[in-house]
C-alpha positions, 0 to 999 in steps of 0.5 A, a space after each residue: 649373023 643369025 637373027 637372035 629372035 629366030 634363035 630364041 624361038 627355035 630354042 624355046 621350041 626345042 625346050 618345050 617340044 610343042 608348037 602350040 605351047 611355044 606360041 603361048 610361052 612367047 605370046 605369039 601365034 602358032 603360024 608366027 612360031 612356024 615362020 621364025 623356024 622356017 626363016 632360020 632354016 633358010 638362013 642356015 641352009 638346012 632342016 633343023 627339026 623333024 616334025 612328028 605331029 605336033 612335037 619336034 626332034 632335032 636334026 644333026 644340024 639342028 643340034 649344032 644350031 641349038 648348042 650355038 644359040 645356048 652358047 650365045 646366051 651364056 656369052 651374053 650373060 657373062 658380058 652383062 655380068 662383066 659390065 657390072 664392074 662398078 660393084 665396090 665389093 666384087 671383082 679382081 684388083 691387080 696391084 704391084 708394089 715393092 717387096 717390102 711394101 707387099 709384106 705389109 699390104 698382103 695381110 690386109 688384102 687377105 683381111 679385105 677378102 675375108 670381109 668381102 669374099 667376092 673381092 680378090 686381089 692379085 699382088 705382085 712384088 716388082 721394082 719401079 720400072 716393071 710396075 710402070 711398064 706393067 701398068 702401061 701394058 695393062 697387066 696390072 691396074 694400079 701400082 705403088 712406086 717411089 718416084 712421081 712418074 711422067 704425068 703424060 703417061 700416068 696419074 699419080 697421088 702421093 701416099 706417104 713417106 717411109 724411113 729407109 733403114 741401114 740394117 746390121 747385125 746387133 753386135 755392130 751397135 757400138 761400132 762406128 759405121 763406115 764404108 770400111 765397116 760395110 765392106 767387111 760386113 758384106 751386102 745382103 743383096 735383094 732386088 731393091 738393094 742397089 736402089 735403096 742403098 744409093 738413096 741412103 748414101 745420097 741423103 743420110 748426110 753422114 760424111 763416112 757414108 756419102 762416098 759409098 759406091 753401091 757396086 763396090 760392096 762384096 755380096 755376102 748373100 742374095 735373096 729375092 724373098 723379102 721375108 728372108 732378107 733379114 734372116 742372115 743379118 739377124 744371124 750375124 751375116 751381112 748388112 742391107 737397106 730396107 724400109 722401116 715396114 719390112 723391119 717391123 714385120 721381121 719377127 727377130 728384129 731384136 737381133 738387128 742394129 739400125 744405124 742412126 743417120 745424121 739425117 733420116 732418109 725418107 722414101 716417098 710412095 706414090 699411087 699410080 695408074 694409067 692416065 685417063 683410065 677410069 678405075 672400077 669402084 672396087 679399086 677405091 675399096 682397095 685404095 682406102 685400105 692401102 691408105 689406112 695401112 700406110 697412114 696409120 
């Protein structure tokens, strides 16, 4: 490894162009500057400078060493900047959650960036298993999932509970909702549909629905864009199950009928990150905003 002190003297000499002025700038003697340059040339095995009186010109090897030294300075500056990760209002936050939750959280992420332009958020919509896999691999740092994960791998905090809603077209509002009714209506399928529907049937305490098999319903349509899932339902096509927040965010919710179960079905939400991972302070800024959204 080339001595960084010699490299600094060399770069200063190239920038200043004069031995005496370099010595003054570095608070050295002129023989000391010459000694640094000589040792650097010996370490490289090539002449790095052409001496023209008291001024200098770079050789081709000198130009390469000069570029190398400047790149090292840039890398050091970037490293120092990267180490300052504890700025609560600066840096990238990588978050993953369900598509339904993303619909509520993403506008708040934008508002957070408007308040703190140097704080950016990467938000990915994904099912539980992918969120946990991505946290373990390090491709995201925090996630929101619907069950408490293995404590040996993850640190978790319960955030809140949110109602799950069985959603049908408005003209079903005076109809008894049975398995046969849902079979005739057809499922608007989305990435979380089977999970939500199974959870709903298991916990709604409706005798007419508790025997439902999520894999038996005919699929009326499939969409993985959350903002579009309720569109066919509002137009009289199919049923689906979504969290209340997704319905609240839908502009034509007056065209929907929300089935009233015997027992309200709640989906628990947990904030998770990798066990023993110390998160930068910027994540606390994001987490506080998430809690404001979910607990309001």
